[in-house]
C-alpha positions as CSV (number, residue, x, y, z in Angstrom):
1,M,75.0,-64.1,-74.0
2,P,72.9,-64.5,-77.2
3,Q,69.5,-63.1,-77.0
4,P,66.6,-65.5,-77.3
5,F,64.5,-65.6,-80.5
6,D,61.5,-63.2,-80.7
7,Q,58.7,-65.7,-80.9
8,F,56.7,-64.8,-84.0
9,Q,53.9,-67.4,-84.2
10,G,51.6,-65.7,-86.7
11,T,48.6,-63.6,-85.7
12,R,44.8,-64.1,-85.5
13,R,44.6,-62.8,-89.1
14,Y,47.7,-64.5,-90.5
15,I,48.3,-68.2,-90.4
16,A,52.0,-68.9,-90.9
17,S,53.5,-72.4,-91.5
18,P,56.0,-73.7,-89.0
19,E,58.8,-73.2,-91.6
20,L,57.8,-69.6,-92.2
21,R,57.7,-68.9,-88.4
22,D,61.2,-70.3,-88.0
23,A,62.5,-68.2,-90.9
24,V,61.1,-65.0,-89.4
25,N,62.4,-65.8,-85.9
26,V,65.9,-66.6,-87.2
27,A,66.1,-63.4,-89.3
28,V,65.0,-61.4,-86.2
29,A,67.6,-63.1,-84.0
30,L,70.4,-62.7,-86.5
31,A,69.4,-59.2,-87.4
32,R,69.6,-60.2,-91.1
33,P,67.1,-59.3,-93.8
34,L,64.5,-62.0,-94.6
35,L,64.1,-62.5,-98.3
36,V,60.7,-64.1,-99.0
37,R,59.8,-65.5,-102.3
38,G,56.6,-67.3,-103.5
39,E,54.0,-67.0,-106.2
40,P,51.7,-64.0,-106.1
41,G,48.9,-64.2,-103.6
42,T,50.7,-66.3,-101.0
43,G,50.8,-63.5,-98.4
44,K,54.3,-62.2,-98.8
45,T,53.4,-58.5,-98.3
46,L,50.9,-59.3,-95.5
47,L,53.7,-61.1,-93.6
48,A,55.4,-57.8,-92.8
49,E,52.2,-56.2,-91.4
50,N,51.6,-59.2,-89.2
51,V,55.2,-59.5,-88.0
52,A,55.0,-55.9,-87.0
53,E,51.7,-56.5,-85.2
54,A,53.0,-59.7,-83.5
55,L,56.3,-58.1,-82.3
56,G,54.7,-54.8,-81.3
57,M,56.8,-52.7,-83.8
58,P,55.9,-49.9,-86.1
59,L,55.9,-50.8,-89.8
60,I,57.5,-48.8,-92.6
61,K,56.7,-49.8,-96.2
62,W,58.9,-49.2,-99.3
63,Y,57.1,-50.3,-102.5
64,I,59.6,-50.8,-105.3
65,K,58.8,-49.8,-108.9
66,S,60.8,-50.3,-112.1
67,T,62.1,-46.7,-111.8
68,T,63.0,-46.9,-108.1
69,K,66.6,-46.1,-107.2
70,A,68.3,-47.4,-104.0
71,A,69.3,-43.9,-103.0
72,E,65.6,-42.9,-102.8
73,G,65.2,-45.2,-99.9
74,L,67.8,-43.3,-97.9
75,Y,66.9,-39.7,-98.7
76,V,66.0,-37.2,-101.4
77,Y,67.4,-33.7,-101.8
78,D,64.5,-31.6,-102.9
79,T,66.3,-29.2,-105.2
80,V,63.0,-28.1,-106.9
81,A,61.6,-26.8,-103.5
82,R,64.9,-25.0,-102.8
83,L,64.9,-23.3,-106.2
84,H,61.3,-22.3,-105.7
85,D,62.0,-20.8,-102.2
86,S,65.1,-19.0,-103.5
87,R,62.9,-17.2,-106.1
88,F,59.5,-16.8,-104.3
89,G,59.9,-17.7,-100.7
90,D,61.2,-16.1,-97.6
91,K,63.2,-19.1,-96.2
92,D,66.9,-19.1,-95.7
93,V,67.8,-21.5,-98.6
94,R,71.4,-21.8,-97.3
95,D,70.1,-24.3,-94.8
96,I,70.1,-27.4,-97.0
97,R,68.9,-29.7,-94.2
98,Q,65.3,-28.4,-94.6
99,Y,65.3,-29.8,-98.1
100,I,66.4,-33.3,-97.2
101,R,63.5,-35.8,-97.1
102,L,64.3,-39.1,-95.6
103,G,63.1,-42.2,-97.5
104,P,61.7,-45.4,-95.9
105,L,65.2,-46.8,-95.1
106,G,66.3,-43.5,-93.7
107,E,63.2,-43.3,-91.5
108,A,63.9,-46.8,-90.2
109,F,67.4,-45.8,-89.3
110,R,66.3,-42.6,-87.6
111,S,63.6,-44.2,-85.5
112,D,64.3,-44.5,-81.8
113,R,62.3,-47.7,-81.8
114,R,63.0,-51.0,-83.5
115,V,60.8,-51.1,-86.6
116,V,59.8,-53.6,-89.3
117,L,60.8,-52.4,-92.7
118,L,59.1,-53.9,-95.8
119,I,61.0,-53.7,-99.1
120,D,58.2,-55.0,-101.4
121,E,58.9,-56.6,-104.8
122,I,62.6,-55.9,-105.0
123,D,62.9,-57.7,-108.3
124,K,60.9,-55.0,-110.0
125,A,63.9,-52.6,-109.8
126,D,67.0,-52.8,-112.1
127,L,69.7,-55.3,-111.5
128,E,72.0,-52.9,-109.6
129,F,69.3,-52.0,-107.1
130,P,70.1,-54.8,-104.5
131,N,73.9,-54.2,-104.8
132,D,73.4,-50.5,-104.1
133,L,71.9,-51.4,-100.7
134,L,74.6,-53.8,-99.5
135,R,76.6,-51.3,-97.5
136,E,73.6,-49.7,-95.8
137,L,72.0,-53.0,-94.9
138,D,75.3,-54.3,-93.6
139,E,76.4,-51.3,-91.6
140,M,72.9,-49.8,-90.9
141,R,74.2,-46.3,-91.6
142,F,74.5,-43.7,-94.3
143,T,75.7,-40.2,-94.9
144,V,73.8,-37.3,-96.5
145,Q,76.3,-36.1,-99.1
146,E,74.9,-32.6,-99.2
147,T,75.3,-31.9,-95.5
148,G,77.7,-34.5,-94.2
149,D,75.2,-35.7,-91.6
150,E,75.4,-39.3,-90.7
151,F,72.4,-41.4,-89.8
152,V,73.1,-44.6,-87.8
153,A,70.4,-47.0,-86.8
154,Q,69.9,-46.9,-83.1
155,Q,68.3,-50.4,-83.3
156,R,68.6,-52.6,-86.4
157,P,65.2,-52.8,-88.1
158,V,63.6,-56.1,-88.9
159,V,63.9,-56.0,-92.7
160,L,61.5,-58.1,-94.8
161,I,62.1,-58.2,-98.5
162,T,59.7,-59.8,-101.0
163,S,60.3,-61.1,-104.5
164,N,58.1,-62.6,-107.1
165,N,61.2,-64.3,-108.6
166,E,60.9,-62.2,-111.8
167,K,64.7,-61.9,-112.0
168,E,67.7,-63.3,-110.3
169,L,69.2,-61.3,-107.4
170,P,73.0,-60.9,-107.0
171,D,74.8,-63.6,-105.0
172,A,76.4,-60.9,-102.8
173,F,73.0,-59.7,-101.8
174,L,71.6,-63.2,-101.2
175,R,74.5,-64.0,-98.9
176,R,73.4,-61.3,-96.5
177,C,69.8,-62.6,-96.3
178,V,67.9,-65.3,-94.6
179,F,65.8,-66.9,-97.3
180,H,62.4,-68.5,-97.3
181,F,60.2,-69.7,-100.2
182,I,56.5,-69.7,-99.2
183,E,55.1,-73.0,-100.5
184,F,51.6,-72.8,-101.7
185,P,49.4,-74.0,-98.8
186,G,48.1,-77.5,-98.7
187,T,44.4,-78.2,-98.1
188,E,44.8,-78.4,-94.3
189,L,46.6,-75.1,-93.9
190,M,44.4,-73.5,-96.6
191,A,41.3,-74.5,-94.6
192,Q,42.7,-72.6,-91.5
193,I,43.5,-69.6,-93.7
194,V,39.9,-69.5,-95.1
195,R,38.5,-69.9,-91.6
196,V,40.2,-66.6,-90.6
197,H,38.4,-64.8,-93.3
198,H,35.1,-66.8,-93.3
199,P,34.7,-68.1,-89.8
200,D,31.0,-69.0,-90.3
201,L,31.4,-70.9,-93.6
202,P,29.7,-74.3,-93.3
203,Q,32.2,-77.2,-93.2
204,K,30.7,-79.0,-96.2
205,L,30.8,-75.9,-98.3
206,L,34.4,-75.2,-97.2
207,E,35.4,-78.7,-98.3
208,K,33.7,-78.5,-101.6
209,C,35.2,-75.1,-102.3
210,L,38.7,-76.4,-101.6
211,E,38.0,-79.4,-103.8
212,R,37.1,-77.3,-106.8
213,F,39.9,-74.8,-106.1
214,Y,42.6,-77.4,-106.0
215,W,41.1,-79.3,-109.0
216,L,41.6,-76.1,-111.0
217,R,45.1,-75.6,-109.8
218,E,46.3,-79.1,-110.2
219,N,44.4,-80.5,-113.2
220,V,43.9,-77.6,-115.6
221,E,46.8,-76.1,-117.5
222,L,46.6,-72.4,-116.5
223,R,49.1,-69.6,-117.1
224,K,48.1,-68.0,-113.8
225,P,46.6,-70.5,-111.3
226,P,44.2,-69.0,-108.7
227,S,45.9,-67.8,-105.5
228,T,44.8,-67.7,-101.9
229,S,43.5,-64.2,-102.1
230,E,41.3,-65.2,-105.1
231,L,40.0,-68.2,-103.2
232,I,38.9,-66.0,-100.4
233,D,37.2,-63.6,-102.8
234,W,35.5,-66.5,-104.6
235,I,34.1,-67.9,-101.4
236,A,32.8,-64.4,-100.5
237,A,31.1,-64.2,-103.9
238,L,29.5,-67.6,-103.4
239,Q,28.1,-66.5,-100.0
240,R,26.9,-63.2,-101.3
241,G,25.2,-65.0,-104.2
242,G,23.5,-67.4,-101.7
243,L,25.1,-70.5,-103.4
244,G,25.8,-73.7,-101.5
245,V,27.3,-77.1,-102.1
246,D,24.8,-78.1,-104.8
247,A,25.9,-75.2,-107.0
248,L,29.4,-76.6,-107.1
249,K,28.6,-80.2,-108.1
250,N,29.0,-79.7,-111.8
251,D,30.1,-76.1,-112.1
252,V,32.4,-73.4,-110.8
253,P,30.2,-70.3,-110.4
254,F,31.7,-66.9,-110.7
255,L,34.8,-68.3,-112.4
256,G,36.0,-64.8,-113.2
257,T,36.7,-64.4,-109.5
258,L,39.3,-67.2,-109.7
259,I,40.6,-66.9,-113.2
260,K,42.1,-63.6,-114.5
261,K,43.4,-64.4,-118.0
262,E,41.2,-64.8,-121.1
263,T,43.0,-68.0,-122.3
264,D,42.9,-69.5,-118.8
265,F,39.2,-68.7,-118.7
266,E,38.6,-70.6,-121.9
267,V,40.7,-73.6,-120.8
268,A,39.1,-73.8,-117.4
269,S,35.5,-73.4,-118.8
270,A,36.2,-76.2,-121.3
271,A,37.5,-78.5,-118.5
272,I,34.7,-77.8,-116.2
273,H,32.1,-78.6,-118.8
274,G,33.8,-81.6,-120.2
275,R,35.0,-80.2,-123.5
276,T,38.4,-81.3,-124.9
277,Q,41.3,-79.2,-124.0
278,P,45.0,-80.0,-123.4
279,R,45.7,-81.5,-120.0
280,K,48.7,-81.6,-117.7
281,P,50.6,-84.9,-118.2
282,G,49.2,-87.6,-116.0
283,A,46.5,-85.3,-114.6
284,D,43.2,-86.9,-113.3
285,Y,40.2,-84.9,-114.6
286,R,37.6,-86.7,-112.6
287,W,35.9,-84.6,-109.9
288,R,37.2,-85.7,-106.6
């Protein structure tokens, strides 16, 4: 009989939309990797931490770099340490197993508990990286070539994969995943998210902060619009500076907390102070 869905509903620290909750629960139930895309700052990496917390599972993280190879996620044969021991140590270097270091995926397979495995920013690696993981993610097993030892997952890990959509992923890889795109939060959901981090924020100040924040995102042509994490930092800066609603009537104080590119800073400053700058087609530049 099919097992019921594990009910991930978010956590006290992580407000998840109904669509995201469904995607996580489907991936857990089907034992398929969940591929999560979305613009930076929408909580893709934090999702894994909170899924692990909500489901009571250990979390293993694998941060991908441009130089990362898929095999490193399984294991690494430390030939340098073996060579060193053969010359200067007193170990029996014929025992190769002592020089095998399991990677994050290998550790997830070896665990006697079901774990959450985060593969973060998979699109940073080369194009062959996702294809090189197909067999292991399908069969949940791998063999150490140097020793012949086989590792088989006792329980399939919950695999969460994040992507910033910097490059296309292979179709064969996508077929094996449950997919979810995290839409940028609307004002109602964003208010809930802000409340998690700033529970004592006065309601009028919250409303005015959201008004200014979305005005920047929607009406000013920015190369990098401010994200959720930057909004939370900006509100913290306002509180630390003792600024209230009045300070936001005709200005956006501490703009550098929200805007991170020089050209964006110039465009945003000009728009805030009424100077002429290119606008998005059809955008309304009046303060709301």
